[in-house]
One Martini backbone bead per residue (centre of mass of N, CA, C, O) as a GRO file, in nm:
protein
   59
    1MET     BB    1  -4.407   6.273 -10.878
    2ALA     BB    2  -4.345   6.279 -10.559
    3ASP     BB    3  -4.400   6.345 -10.223
    4LEU     BB    4  -4.297   6.516  -9.921
    5LYS     BB    5  -4.323   6.459  -9.572
    6ILE     BB    6  -4.226   6.707  -9.337
    7THR     BB    7  -4.112   6.671  -8.992
    8LEU     BB    8  -4.069   6.831  -8.695
    9VAL     BB    9  -3.900   6.674  -8.394
   10LYS     BB   10  -3.688   6.900  -8.329
   11GLY     BB   11  -3.530   7.149  -8.203
   12LEU     BB   12  -3.332   7.472  -8.251
   13VAL     BB   13  -3.181   7.473  -8.004
   14ASN     BB   14  -2.842   7.478  -8.031
   15ARG     BB   15  -2.806   7.532  -8.331
   16LYS     BB   16  -2.695   7.586  -8.619
   17PRO     BB   17  -2.760   7.833  -8.837
   18ALA     BB   18  -2.777   7.653  -9.091
   19GLN     BB   19  -2.996   7.463  -8.979
   20ARG     BB   20  -3.212   7.676  -8.926
   21ASP     BB   21  -3.229   7.775  -9.221
   22THR     BB   22  -3.312   7.506  -9.347
   23VAL     BB   23  -3.579   7.471  -9.195
   24ARG     BB   24  -3.704   7.738  -9.293
   25THR     BB   25  -3.688   7.669  -9.598
   26LEU     BB   26  -3.895   7.429  -9.563
   27GLY     BB   27  -4.129   7.566  -9.355
   28LEU     BB   28  -4.037   7.537  -9.055
   29ARG     BB   29  -4.123   7.620  -8.694
   30LYS     BB   30  -4.256   7.376  -8.542
   31ILE     BB   31  -4.308   7.129  -8.348
   32GLY     BB   32  -4.495   6.903  -8.561
   33GLN     BB   33  -4.465   7.027  -8.821
   34SER     BB   34  -4.594   7.009  -9.160
   35VAL     BB   35  -4.477   6.944  -9.497
   36VAL     BB   36  -4.521   6.965  -9.855
   37ARG     BB   37  -4.291   6.841 -10.096
   38PRO     BB   38  -4.119   6.801 -10.360
   39ASP     BB   39  -3.929   6.543 -10.521
   40THR     BB   40  -3.619   6.679 -10.513
   41PRO     BB   41  -3.288   6.726 -10.499
   42SER     BB   42  -3.301   6.983 -10.321
   43THR     BB   43  -3.484   6.870 -10.099
   44ARG     BB   44  -3.305   6.629 -10.026
   45GLY     BB   45  -3.062   6.803  -9.935
   46LEU     BB   46  -3.202   6.950  -9.702
   47VAL     BB   47  -3.282   6.695  -9.545
   48GLN     BB   48  -2.994   6.577  -9.513
   49ALA     BB   49  -2.886   6.820  -9.331
   50VAL     BB   50  -3.158   6.754  -9.115
   51ARG     BB   51  -3.217   6.443  -9.036
   52HIS     BB   52  -3.210   6.477  -8.707
   53LEU     BB   53  -3.490   6.679  -8.709
   54VAL     BB   54  -3.645   6.489  -8.914
   55THR     BB   55  -3.922   6.354  -9.093
   56VAL     BB   56  -3.986   6.119  -9.369
   57GLU     BB   57  -4.251   6.093  -9.619
   58GLU     BB   58  -4.425   5.945  -9.863
   59VAL     BB   59  -4.713   6.068 -10.074
   0.00000   0.00000   0.00000
């Protein structure tokens, strides 16, 4: 299975609390920070919920 590199590209100010929690669950804190997560359906669901705040590339 491949991995996903997820990068936070927009800030969390004035976002809904659920979106902020989702970004924190992915392990992102600062704009420009990247994390590598396994490509699982649950990770894909989290990314889909905040797709306007992050960029995703397969590693």
